[in-house]
py3Dmol code that shows the C-alpha trace and the ligand (Angstrom):
import py3Dmol

protein = """\
ATOM      1  CA  MET A   1     139.968 157.952 119.964  1.00  0.00           C
ATOM      2  CA  SER A   2     136.717 159.744 120.937  1.00  0.00           C
ATOM      3  CA  GLN A   3     134.669 158.816 123.972  1.00  0.00           C
ATOM      4  CA  GLN A   4     131.874 157.700 121.595  1.00  0.00           C
ATOM      5  CA  SER A   5     134.092 155.247 119.711  1.00  0.00           C
ATOM      6  CA  ILE A   6     135.387 153.740 122.982  1.00  0.00           C
ATOM      7  CA  VAL A   7     131.806 153.102 124.095  1.00  0.00           C
ATOM      8  CA  THR A   8     130.951 151.528 120.720  1.00  0.00           C
ATOM      9  CA  THR A   9     134.029 149.318 120.928  1.00  0.00           C
ATOM     10  CA  ARG A  10     133.116 148.143 124.408  1.00  0.00           C
ATOM     11  CA  ARG A  11     129.580 147.306 123.231  1.00  0.00           C
ATOM     12  CA  ASP A  12     130.977 145.279 120.352  1.00  0.00           C
ATOM     13  CA  ILE A  13     133.158 143.337 122.750  1.00  0.00           C
ATOM     14  CA  LEU A  14     130.148 142.627 124.964  1.00  0.00           C
ATOM     15  CA  LYS A  15     128.214 141.392 121.912  1.00  0.00           C
ATOM     16  CA  LEU A  16     131.091 139.084 121.036  1.00  0.00           C
ATOM     17  CA  ALA A  17     131.201 137.821 124.610  1.00  0.00           C
ATOM     18  CA  GLY A  18     127.459 137.079 124.418  1.00  0.00           C
ATOM     19  CA  GLY A  19     128.060 135.095 121.235  1.00  0.00           C
ATOM     20  CA  ALA A  20     130.790 133.061 122.924  1.00  0.00           C
ATOM     21  CA  ALA A  21     128.438 132.272 125.817  1.00  0.00           C
ATOM     22  CA  ALA A  22     125.815 131.042 123.329  1.00  0.00           C
ATOM     23  CA  LEU A  23     128.388 128.774 121.668  1.00  0.00           C
ATOM     24  CA  THR A  24     129.382 127.329 125.057  1.00  0.00           C
ATOM     25  CA  ALA A  25     125.740 126.584 125.798  1.00  0.00           C
ATOM     26  CA  LEU A  26     125.390 124.817 122.434  1.00  0.00           C
ATOM     27  CA  GLY A  27     128.500 122.728 123.174  1.00  0.00           C
ATOM     28  CA  ALA A  28     127.112 121.693 126.539  1.00  0.00           C
ATOM     29  CA  GLY A  29     124.130 120.126 124.832  1.00  0.00           C
ATOM     30  CA  SER A  30     126.177 118.158 122.273  1.00  0.00           C
ATOM     31  CA  GLY A  31     126.543 114.953 124.299  1.00  0.00           C
ATOM     32  CA  HIS A  32     130.049 115.496 125.710  1.00  0.00           C
ATOM     33  CA  THR A  33     130.576 115.568 129.444  1.00  0.00           C
ATOM     34  CA  ALA A  34     132.124 118.865 130.498  1.00  0.00           C
ATOM     35  CA  ALA A  35     135.802 118.460 131.450  1.00  0.00           C
ATOM     36  CA  PRO A  36     136.275 118.700 135.230  1.00  0.00           C
ATOM     37  CA  MET A  37     138.125 121.609 136.777  1.00  0.00           C
ATOM     38  CA  LEU A  38     141.593 120.406 137.746  1.00  0.00           C
ATOM     39  CA  GLY A  39     142.787 123.238 139.979  1.00  0.00           C
ATOM     40  CA  VAL A  40     145.976 125.290 139.826  1.00  0.00           C
ATOM     41  CA  HIS A  41     149.015 123.483 138.467  1.00  0.00           C
ATOM     42  CA  ARG A  42     152.474 124.855 139.277  1.00  0.00           C
ATOM     43  CA  PRO A  43     155.643 123.737 137.559  1.00  0.00           C
ATOM     44  CA  SER A  44     157.964 122.416 140.264  1.00  0.00           C
ATOM     45  CA  ILE A  45     161.101 121.451 138.288  1.00  0.00           C
ATOM     46  CA  TYR A  46     163.327 123.692 136.163  1.00  0.00           C
ATOM     47  CA  ARG A  47     166.663 122.462 134.792  1.00  0.00           C
ATOM     48  CA  PHE A  48     169.192 124.391 132.743  1.00  0.00           C
ATOM     49  CA  LYS A  49     172.837 124.200 131.720  1.00  0.00           C
ATOM     50  CA  LEU A  50     175.527 126.434 133.136  1.00  0.00           C
ATOM     51  CA  GLY A  51     178.699 125.699 131.178  1.00  0.00           C
ATOM     52  CA  ALA A  52     179.379 121.992 131.777  1.00  0.00           C
ATOM     53  CA  PHE A  53     177.155 121.936 134.893  1.00  0.00           C
ATOM     54  CA  GLU A  54     173.474 121.113 135.137  1.00  0.00           C
ATOM     55  CA  VAL A  55     171.441 123.183 137.551  1.00  0.00           C
ATOM     56  CA  THR A  56     167.999 122.072 138.722  1.00  0.00           C
ATOM     57  CA  ASN A  57     165.630 124.268 140.694  1.00  0.00           C
ATOM     58  CA  ILE A  58     162.970 122.456 142.680  1.00  0.00           C
ATOM     59  CA  LEU A  59     159.909 124.147 144.141  1.00  0.00           C
ATOM     60  CA  GLU A  60     159.590 122.326 147.453  1.00  0.00           C
ATOM     61  CA  GLY A  61     156.532 124.294 148.506  1.00  0.00           C
ATOM     62  CA  PHE A  62     154.753 127.579 149.056  1.00  0.00           C
ATOM     63  CA  VAL A  63     152.548 129.412 151.554  1.00  0.00           C
ATOM     64  CA  HIS A  64     150.288 132.447 151.285  1.00  0.00           C
ATOM     65  CA  ARG A  65     150.564 135.216 153.841  1.00  0.00           C
ATOM     66  CA  PRO A  66     150.225 139.006 154.178  1.00  0.00           C
ATOM     67  CA  PRO A  67     153.307 140.939 152.988  1.00  0.00           C
ATOM     68  CA  HIS A  68     153.174 143.466 155.837  1.00  0.00           C
ATOM     69  CA  PRO A  69     154.912 143.648 158.314  1.00  0.00           C
ATOM     70  CA  THR A  70     157.136 140.866 156.883  1.00  0.00           C
ATOM     71  CA  PHE A  71     158.313 143.474 154.378  1.00  0.00           C
ATOM     72  CA  ALA A  72     158.509 147.202 155.136  1.00  0.00           C
ATOM     73  CA  GLY A  73     157.960 146.416 158.823  1.00  0.00           C
ATOM     74  CA  ASN A  74     159.479 149.811 159.676  1.00  0.00           C
ATOM     75  CA  LEU A  75     156.997 151.629 157.393  1.00  0.00           C
ATOM     76  CA  PRO A  76     153.202 151.975 157.143  1.00  0.00           C
ATOM     77  CA  LYS A  77     151.277 149.180 155.405  1.00  0.00           C
ATOM     78  CA  ALA A  78     150.174 151.616 152.702  1.00  0.00           C
ATOM     79  CA  ARG A  79     153.716 151.633 151.285  1.00  0.00           C
ATOM     80  CA  ILE A  80     153.519 147.913 150.476  1.00  0.00           C
ATOM     81  CA  GLU A  81     150.018 148.313 149.055  1.00  0.00           C
ATOM     82  CA  GLU A  82     151.201 151.088 146.715  1.00  0.00           C
ATOM     83  CA  LEU A  83     154.242 149.132 145.539  1.00  0.00           C
ATOM     84  CA  ALA A  84     152.194 145.961 145.030  1.00  0.00           C
ATOM     85  CA  LYS A  85     149.586 147.855 143.004  1.00  0.00           C
ATOM     86  CA  ALA A  86     152.238 149.483 140.826  1.00  0.00           C
ATOM     87  CA  ASN A  87     153.562 145.989 140.033  1.00  0.00           C
ATOM     88  CA  GLY A  88     150.192 144.328 139.443  1.00  0.00           C
ATOM     89  CA  VAL A  89     150.191 142.007 142.467  1.00  0.00           C
ATOM     90  CA  PRO A  90     147.823 142.073 145.482  1.00  0.00           C
ATOM     91  CA  GLY A  91     148.872 144.172 148.465  1.00  0.00           C
ATOM     92  CA  ASP A  92     147.175 142.063 151.139  1.00  0.00           C
ATOM     93  CA  LYS A  93     148.568 138.620 150.334  1.00  0.00           C
ATOM     94  CA  TYR A  94     151.631 137.137 148.618  1.00  0.00           C
ATOM     95  CA  GLU A  95     152.969 133.733 147.725  1.00  0.00           C
ATOM     96  CA  GLN A  96     156.127 132.753 149.601  1.00  0.00           C
ATOM     97  CA  VAL A  97     157.937 130.022 147.687  1.00  0.00           C
ATOM     98  CA  TYR A  98     160.791 127.735 148.772  1.00  0.00           C
ATOM     99  CA  VAL A  99     163.202 126.776 146.002  1.00  0.00           C
ATOM    100  CA  ASN A 100     165.997 124.237 146.437  1.00  0.00           C
ATOM    101  CA  THR A 101     168.818 124.009 143.921  1.00  0.00           C
ATOM    102  CA  ILE A 102     170.794 120.955 142.821  1.00  0.00           C
ATOM    103  CA  VAL A 103     174.043 121.524 140.914  1.00  0.00           C
ATOM    104  CA  ASN A 104     175.510 118.550 139.076  1.00  0.00           C
ATOM    105  CA  THR A 105     179.169 119.379 138.445  1.00  0.00           C
ATOM    106  CA  GLY A 106     179.727 116.082 136.626  1.00  0.00           C
ATOM    107  CA  LYS A 107     181.763 114.882 139.613  1.00  0.00           C
ATOM    108  CA  GLU A 108     179.464 115.734 142.498  1.00  0.00           C
ATOM    109  CA  LEU A 109     175.792 116.346 143.095  1.00  0.00           C
ATOM    110  CA  VAL A 110     175.444 119.404 145.316  1.00  0.00           C
ATOM    111  CA  LEU A 111     172.166 120.320 147.015  1.00  0.00           C
ATOM    112  CA  PHE A 112     171.655 123.873 148.281  1.00  0.00           C
ATOM    113  CA  ASP A 113     169.401 123.952 151.374  1.00  0.00           C
ATOM    114  CA  THR A 114     166.943 121.263 152.378  1.00  0.00           C
ATOM    115  CA  GLY A 115     163.542 122.947 152.595  1.00  0.00           C
ATOM    116  CA  ASN A 116     160.936 122.727 155.301  1.00  0.00           C
ATOM    117  CA  VAL A 117     160.363 119.697 157.523  1.00  0.00           C
ATOM    118  CA  ARG A 118     158.739 116.972 155.418  1.00  0.00           C
ATOM    119  CA  GLY A 119     154.966 117.147 155.685  1.00  0.00           C
ATOM    120  CA  ARG A 120     155.128 120.323 157.784  1.00  0.00           C
ATOM    121  CA  GLY A 121     152.165 121.713 155.870  1.00  0.00           C
ATOM    122  CA  ALA A 122     149.873 120.670 153.038  1.00  0.00           C
ATOM    123  CA  THR A 123     151.854 122.750 150.558  1.00  0.00           C
ATOM    124  CA  THR A 124     155.426 122.579 151.919  1.00  0.00           C
ATOM    125  CA  GLY A 125     158.099 119.988 152.682  1.00  0.00           C
ATOM    126  CA  LYS A 126     157.893 118.293 149.299  1.00  0.00           C
ATOM    127  CA  LEU A 127     161.581 118.301 148.355  1.00  0.00           C
ATOM    128  CA  LEU A 128     161.964 114.505 148.254  1.00  0.00           C
ATOM    129  CA  GLU A 129     158.933 113.841 146.085  1.00  0.00           C
ATOM    130  CA  HIS A 130     159.864 116.615 143.672  1.00  0.00           C
ATOM    131  CA  MET A 131     163.498 115.420 143.622  1.00  0.00           C
ATOM    132  CA  ALA A 132     162.174 112.048 142.479  1.00  0.00           C
ATOM    133  CA  THR A 133     160.265 113.746 139.669  1.00  0.00           C
ATOM    134  CA  ALA A 134     163.468 115.595 138.747  1.00  0.00           C
ATOM    135  CA  GLY A 135     165.313 112.256 138.534  1.00  0.00           C
ATOM    136  CA  TYR A 136     167.385 112.346 141.754  1.00  0.00           C
ATOM    137  CA  LYS A 137     167.511 110.023 144.754  1.00  0.00           C
ATOM    138  CA  PRO A 138     168.499 111.396 148.187  1.00  0.00           C
ATOM    139  CA  GLU A 139     171.436 108.965 148.429  1.00  0.00           C
ATOM    140  CA  GLN A 140     172.949 110.455 145.250  1.00  0.00           C
ATOM    141  CA  ILE A 141     173.602 113.807 146.950  1.00  0.00           C
ATOM    142  CA  ASP A 142     177.348 114.189 147.670  1.00  0.00           C
ATOM    143  CA  ILE A 143     177.314 117.599 149.338  1.00  0.00           C
ATOM    144  CA  VAL A 144     174.577 119.512 151.146  1.00  0.00           C
ATOM    145  CA  VAL A 145     175.334 123.227 151.311  1.00  0.00           C
ATOM    146  CA  VAL A 146     173.367 125.148 153.934  1.00  0.00           C
ATOM    147  CA  THR A 147     173.162 128.894 153.227  1.00  0.00           C
ATOM    148  CA  HIS A 148     171.903 129.596 156.756  1.00  0.00           C
ATOM    149  CA  GLY A 149     170.155 128.060 159.730  1.00  0.00           C
ATOM    150  CA  HIS A 150     166.546 129.219 159.353  1.00  0.00           C
ATOM    151  CA  PRO A 151     163.777 126.560 159.489  1.00  0.00           C
ATOM    152  CA  ASP A 152     162.887 126.585 155.781  1.00  0.00           C
ATOM    153  CA  HIS A 153     166.536 125.819 154.910  1.00  0.00           C
ATOM    154  CA  ILE A 154     167.436 123.141 157.505  1.00  0.00           C
ATOM    155  CA  GLY A 155     164.054 121.394 157.872  1.00  0.00           C
ATOM    156  CA  GLY A 156     164.990 118.542 155.542  1.00  0.00           C
ATOM    157  CA  LEU A 157     168.444 117.704 156.974  1.00  0.00           C
ATOM    158  CA  LEU A 158     167.075 114.799 159.007  1.00  0.00           C
ATOM    159  CA  ASP A 159     164.110 112.563 158.251  1.00  0.00           C
ATOM    160  CA  SER A 160     162.715 110.524 161.170  1.00  0.00           C
ATOM    161  CA  GLY A 161     165.912 111.284 163.108  1.00  0.00           C
ATOM    162  CA  LYS A 162     168.283 110.008 160.401  1.00  0.00           C
ATOM    163  CA  PRO A 163     170.247 111.989 157.789  1.00  0.00           C
ATOM    164  CA  THR A 164     167.960 112.426 154.773  1.00  0.00           C
ATOM    165  CA  PHE A 165     170.971 112.452 152.444  1.00  0.00           C
ATOM    166  CA  ALA A 166     172.759 109.349 153.687  1.00  0.00           C
ATOM    167  CA  ASN A 167     175.994 109.724 151.683  1.00  0.00           C
ATOM    168  CA  ALA A 168     176.405 113.482 151.940  1.00  0.00           C
ATOM    169  CA  ARG A 169     178.942 115.685 153.609  1.00  0.00           C
ATOM    170  CA  TYR A 170     177.896 119.200 154.613  1.00  0.00           C
ATOM    171  CA  ILE A 171     179.035 122.771 154.160  1.00  0.00           C
ATOM    172  CA  PHE A 172     178.026 125.390 156.731  1.00  0.00           C
ATOM    173  CA  GLY A 173     179.199 128.943 157.297  1.00  0.00           C
ATOM    174  CA  GLU A 174     181.276 128.780 160.469  1.00  0.00           C
ATOM    175  CA  ALA A 175     179.795 131.934 162.049  1.00  0.00           C
ATOM    176  CA  GLU A 176     176.295 130.665 161.266  1.00  0.00           C
ATOM    177  CA  PHE A 177     176.819 127.199 162.731  1.00  0.00           C
ATOM    178  CA  ASP A 178     178.489 128.590 165.874  1.00  0.00           C
ATOM    179  CA  PHE A 179     175.770 131.173 166.449  1.00  0.00           C
ATOM    180  CA  TRP A 180     172.955 128.640 166.471  1.00  0.00           C
ATOM    181  CA  ARG A 181     174.944 125.962 168.291  1.00  0.00           C
ATOM    182  CA  LYS A 182     175.977 128.293 171.130  1.00  0.00           C
ATOM    183  CA  GLY A 183     172.556 129.956 171.326  1.00  0.00           C
ATOM    184  CA  GLU A 184     173.784 133.277 172.754  1.00  0.00           C
ATOM    185  CA  ASN A 185     171.821 136.465 171.967  1.00  0.00           C
ATOM    186  CA  VAL A 186     169.101 134.619 170.054  1.00  0.00           C
ATOM    187  CA  ARG A 187     166.125 136.966 169.683  1.00  0.00           C
ATOM    188  CA  ASP A 188     162.772 135.758 171.053  1.00  0.00           C
ATOM    189  CA  ALA A 189     161.288 135.232 167.580  1.00  0.00           C
ATOM    190  CA  ARG A 190     164.133 132.789 166.829  1.00  0.00           C
ATOM    191  CA  LYS A 191     164.132 130.722 170.059  1.00  0.00           C
ATOM    192  CA  ALA A 192     162.218 127.836 168.446  1.00  0.00           C
ATOM    193  CA  ASN A 193     164.477 128.128 165.406  1.00  0.00           C
ATOM    194  CA  ARG A 194     167.488 127.642 167.676  1.00  0.00           C
ATOM    195  CA  GLU A 195     166.001 124.481 169.191  1.00  0.00           C
ATOM    196  CA  MET A 196     165.356 123.171 165.690  1.00  0.00           C
ATOM    197  CA  PHE A 197     168.963 123.839 164.665  1.00  0.00           C
ATOM    198  CA  VAL A 198     170.271 121.966 167.717  1.00  0.00           C
ATOM    199  CA  LYS A 199     168.046 119.014 166.825  1.00  0.00           C
ATOM    200  CA  LEU A 200     168.541 118.879 163.042  1.00  0.00           C
ATOM    201  CA  ALA A 201     171.889 120.467 162.196  1.00  0.00           C
ATOM    202  CA  VAL A 202     174.226 120.149 165.194  1.00  0.00           C
ATOM    203  CA  PRO A 203     174.293 116.295 165.002  1.00  0.00           C
ATOM    204  CA  LEU A 204     175.713 116.607 161.461  1.00  0.00           C
ATOM    205  CA  GLY A 205     178.637 118.779 162.596  1.00  0.00           C
ATOM    206  CA  ASP A 206     181.139 115.894 162.457  1.00  0.00           C
ATOM    207  CA  LYS A 207     180.421 115.441 158.739  1.00  0.00           C
ATOM    208  CA  ALA A 208     180.664 119.168 157.997  1.00  0.00           C
ATOM    209  CA  THR A 209     183.227 121.580 156.627  1.00  0.00           C
ATOM    210  CA  PHE A 210     182.941 125.096 158.035  1.00  0.00           C
ATOM    211  CA  VAL A 211     183.517 128.055 155.747  1.00  0.00           C
ATOM    212  CA  LYS A 212     184.969 131.141 157.393  1.00  0.00           C
ATOM    213  CA  THR A 213     185.422 133.647 154.609  1.00  0.00           C
ATOM    214  CA  GLU A 214     185.082 133.909 150.855  1.00  0.00           C
ATOM    215  CA  GLY A 215     186.528 130.811 149.257  1.00  0.00           C
ATOM    216  CA  GLU A 216     186.108 127.666 147.187  1.00  0.00           C
ATOM    217  CA  VAL A 217     184.127 124.858 148.789  1.00  0.00           C
ATOM    218  CA  THR A 218     184.322 122.454 145.845  1.00  0.00           C
ATOM    219  CA  GLY A 219     185.322 122.703 142.164  1.00  0.00           C
ATOM    220  CA  GLY A 220     183.601 125.759 140.660  1.00  0.00           C
ATOM    221  CA  ILE A 221     181.593 126.659 143.779  1.00  0.00           C
ATOM    222  CA  ARG A 222     182.741 129.290 146.251  1.00  0.00           C
ATOM    223  CA  ALA A 223     181.209 130.898 149.320  1.00  0.00           C
ATOM    224  CA  ILE A 224     180.532 134.619 149.603  1.00  0.00           C
ATOM    225  CA  PRO A 225     179.824 135.943 153.123  1.00  0.00           C
ATOM    226  CA  THR A 226     176.489 137.766 153.058  1.00  0.00           C
ATOM    227  CA  PHE A 227     175.724 138.304 156.737  1.00  0.00           C
ATOM    228  CA  GLY A 228     172.604 140.142 157.947  1.00  0.00           C
ATOM    229  CA  HIS A 229     169.578 138.028 157.098  1.00  0.00           C
ATOM    230  CA  SER A 230     171.166 135.673 159.623  1.00  0.00           C
ATOM    231  CA  PRO A 231     174.406 136.084 161.595  1.00  0.00           C
ATOM    232  CA  GLY A 232     176.583 134.016 159.228  1.00  0.00           C
ATOM    233  CA  HIS A 233     174.515 133.781 156.032  1.00  0.00           C
ATOM    234  CA  MET A 234     176.469 132.632 152.952  1.00  0.00           C
ATOM    235  CA  ALA A 235     175.711 133.019 149.256  1.00  0.00           C
ATOM    236  CA  TYR A 236     177.427 130.725 146.737  1.00  0.00           C
ATOM    237  CA  HIS A 237     178.984 131.634 143.412  1.00  0.00           C
ATOM    238  CA  VAL A 238     178.917 128.866 140.798  1.00  0.00           C
ATOM    239  CA  GLU A 239     181.082 128.972 137.685  1.00  0.00           C
ATOM    240  CA  SER A 240     181.631 126.554 134.804  1.00  0.00           C
ATOM    241  CA  ASN A 241     183.389 127.277 131.491  1.00  0.00           C
ATOM    242  CA  GLY A 242     183.222 131.008 132.213  1.00  0.00           C
ATOM    243  CA  GLN A 243     179.473 130.987 132.892  1.00  0.00           C
ATOM    244  CA  ARG A 244     178.568 132.376 136.286  1.00  0.00           C
ATOM    245  CA  LEU A 245     175.647 132.156 138.697  1.00  0.00           C
ATOM    246  CA  LEU A 246     174.981 133.451 142.199  1.00  0.00           C
ATOM    247  CA  ILE A 247     172.838 131.332 144.508  1.00  0.00           C
ATOM    248  CA  TRP A 248     172.010 134.134 146.924  1.00  0.00           C
ATOM    249  CA  GLY A 249     169.891 132.214 149.464  1.00  0.00           C
ATOM    250  CA  ASP A 250     167.912 134.835 151.408  1.00  0.00           C
ATOM    251  CA  VAL A 251     169.840 137.989 150.528  1.00  0.00           C
ATOM    252  CA  ALA A 252     166.450 139.264 149.273  1.00  0.00           C
ATOM    253  CA  ASN A 253     163.172 137.526 149.996  1.00  0.00           C
ATOM    254  CA  HIS A 254     160.701 138.912 147.453  1.00  0.00           C
ATOM    255  CA  TYR A 255     161.197 139.695 143.777  1.00  0.00           C
ATOM    256  CA  ILE A 256     159.381 143.028 144.070  1.00  0.00           C
ATOM    257  CA  PHE A 257     159.327 144.236 147.685  1.00  0.00           C
ATOM    258  CA  ALA A 258     162.923 143.393 148.610  1.00  0.00           C
ATOM    259  CA  VAL A 259     164.441 143.997 145.156  1.00  0.00           C
ATOM    260  CA  GLN A 260     162.844 147.344 144.366  1.00  0.00           C
ATOM    261  CA  GLN A 261     163.213 148.577 147.963  1.00  0.00           C
ATOM    262  CA  PRO A 262     166.464 147.114 149.337  1.00  0.00           C
ATOM    263  CA  ASP A 263     166.323 149.611 152.244  1.00  0.00           C
ATOM    264  CA  TRP A 264     163.088 148.218 153.648  1.00  0.00           C
ATOM    265  CA  TYR A 265     163.455 146.076 156.740  1.00  0.00           C
ATOM    266  CA  GLY A 266     162.402 142.445 156.564  1.00  0.00           C
ATOM    267  CA  SER A 267     161.016 140.826 159.707  1.00  0.00           C
ATOM    268  CA  PHE A 268     162.917 137.639 158.767  1.00  0.00           C
ATOM    269  CA  ASP A 269     166.220 139.534 158.824  1.00  0.00           C
ATOM    270  CA  ASP A 270     168.035 138.886 162.114  1.00  0.00           C
ATOM    271  CA  ASN A 271     170.141 142.049 161.749  1.00  0.00           C
ATOM    272  CA  PRO A 272     168.088 144.413 159.545  1.00  0.00           C
ATOM    273  CA  ASP A 273     170.790 147.057 159.024  1.00  0.00           C
ATOM    274  CA  ALA A 274     173.401 144.473 158.037  1.00  0.00           C
ATOM    275  CA  ALA A 275     170.832 142.795 155.756  1.00  0.00           C
ATOM    276  CA  VAL A 276     170.178 146.116 153.980  1.00  0.00           C
ATOM    277  CA  ALA A 277     173.918 146.749 153.513  1.00  0.00           C
ATOM    278  CA  THR A 278     174.407 143.198 152.163  1.00  0.00           C
ATOM    279  CA  ARG A 279     171.469 143.536 149.743  1.00  0.00           C
ATOM    280  CA  LYS A 280     172.902 146.745 148.328  1.00  0.00           C
ATOM    281  CA  ARG A 281     176.392 145.266 147.937  1.00  0.00           C
ATOM    282  CA  VAL A 282     175.145 142.075 146.277  1.00  0.00           C
ATOM    283  CA  PHE A 283     172.631 143.896 144.047  1.00  0.00           C
ATOM    284  CA  ASP A 284     175.372 146.216 142.803  1.00  0.00           C
ATOM    285  CA  MET A 285     177.649 143.248 142.064  1.00  0.00           C
ATOM    286  CA  VAL A 286     175.124 141.125 140.138  1.00  0.00           C
ATOM    287  CA  ALA A 287     173.697 144.099 138.202  1.00  0.00           C
ATOM    288  CA  THR A 288     177.144 145.425 137.253  1.00  0.00           C
ATOM    289  CA  ASP A 289     178.556 142.040 136.209  1.00  0.00           C
ATOM    290  CA  ARG A 290     175.238 140.746 134.788  1.00  0.00           C
ATOM    291  CA  ILE A 291     175.489 137.621 136.932  1.00  0.00           C
ATOM    292  CA  PRO A 292     172.321 135.512 136.870  1.00  0.00           C
ATOM    293  CA  VAL A 293     170.814 134.862 140.289  1.00  0.00           C
ATOM    294  CA  ILE A 294     168.915 132.030 141.916  1.00  0.00           C
ATOM    295  CA  GLY A 295     166.950 133.298 144.924  1.00  0.00           C
ATOM    296  CA  TYR A 296     165.418 130.854 147.386  1.00  0.00           C
ATOM    297  CA  HIS A 297     162.249 132.942 147.670  1.00  0.00           C
ATOM    298  CA  MET A 298     162.079 134.474 144.183  1.00  0.00           C
ATOM    299  CA  ALA A 299     159.058 133.545 142.037  1.00  0.00           C
ATOM    300  CA  PHE A 300     159.581 130.072 140.522  1.00  0.00           C
ATOM    301  CA  PRO A 301     161.704 129.125 138.604  1.00  0.00           C
ATOM    302  CA  ALA A 302     163.568 131.666 140.762  1.00  0.00           C
ATOM    303  CA  LEU A 303     166.245 132.348 138.136  1.00  0.00           C
ATOM    304  CA  GLY A 304     166.743 135.890 136.916  1.00  0.00           C
ATOM    305  CA  PHE A 305     168.812 139.021 136.577  1.00  0.00           C
ATOM    306  CA  LEU A 306     168.810 142.330 138.412  1.00  0.00           C
ATOM    307  CA  GLU A 307     168.383 145.399 136.248  1.00  0.00           C
ATOM    308  CA  ARG A 308     169.117 148.865 137.511  1.00  0.00           C
ATOM    309  CA  SER A 309     166.111 151.198 137.549  1.00  0.00           C
ATOM    310  CA  GLY A 310     167.194 154.688 138.606  1.00  0.00           C
ATOM    311  CA  THR A 311     168.573 154.256 142.115  1.00  0.00           C
ATOM    312  CA  SER A 312     166.656 150.991 142.524  1.00  0.00           C
ATOM    313  CA  TYR A 313     166.520 147.564 140.849  1.00  0.00           C
ATOM    314  CA  ARG A 314     164.076 145.295 139.078  1.00  0.00           C
ATOM    315  CA  TRP A 315     163.982 141.519 138.907  1.00  0.00           C
ATOM    316  CA  ALA A 316     164.012 140.234 135.312  1.00  0.00           C
ATOM    317  CA  GLN A 317     163.029 136.568 135.263  1.00  0.00           C
ATOM    318  CA  ALA A 318     165.243 134.496 132.957  1.00  0.00           C
ATOM    319  CA  THR A 319     163.510 133.110 129.887  1.00  0.00           C
ATOM    320  CA  TYR A 320     165.397 131.089 127.264  1.00  0.00           C
ATOM    321  CA  GLN A 321     168.917 132.491 127.749  1.00  0.00           C
ATOM    322  CA  PHE A 322     170.229 129.230 129.158  1.00  0.00           C
ATOM    323  CA  ASN A 323     168.608 126.968 126.551  1.00  0.00           C
ATOM    324  CA  LEU A 324     170.492 128.363 123.556  1.00  0.00           C
TER     325      LEU A 324
END
"""
ligand_1 = """\
1
ZN
Zn 164.295 131.432 153.749
"""
view = py3Dmol.view(width=600, height=400)
view.addModel(protein, "pdb")
view.setStyle({"model": 0}, {"cartoon": {"style": "trace"}})
view.addModel(ligand_1, "xyz")
view.setStyle({"model": 1}, {"stick": {}})
view.zoomTo()
view.show()
């Protein structure tokens, strides 16, 4: 196409745009009141079938913050800006989401992680209200599985000092629970986190089962040690009628920055080198076996696949695969 024809085309588009503006003006004078702006609307519930199980993802909240130095903290800010630009997202701000998962096995209702403290912020701590929209009451939860002890995962364990999920038993990684309970070698940035764990999680210890290594925690759900992001972080493999899913918790915390650059340090990772090694091991496993993944901080509905891209990976959000 010549330069001239591009210019002509652009002019035509501008003419069309002018025409549309004129039509809008006409409409405004036709007696109807203009519809009010309603603001952004995010879907907060996503349910799909996995074999005989039903899996529901619930967006409990989100915050906006700069991606650096949270990601690529060991590298210059320009690296994040370049990667963001190449992927069509801003380099100075990102949306951190918090996604809880409920698996209904037909026998038990299993909740993975409990979100932020209720009402912690205007846009977070909304697990209970969104659970109600999804059709679940807190007292229906049989098992609460905690992937790790960070604030956005344990914040909803208690509500006004009482267990939020009154009839639930709990699953914790043993190394994780012991680390936070004992409080030895807690880095400064996690001191408040430790106090929160003592307040919210330790009192539930007598109703908990502690998982040491890889193994089944209930029918079709087994733990996979994925240490690094936190000292005893656990991912959970879910399987029904041969269909598989990995709930990877915080193995990777952004669908672009942490997936395409698994080597980059995350400031949330308590042991960055172990977190990198875990990411690479888990990425290789889910890409090789084509296991779908739910990631706590992946873009909602936070269900997707990892595709290899040279020596790196890309997040491919699931579409209708599970509806067929
Ligand atoms: Zn998290």
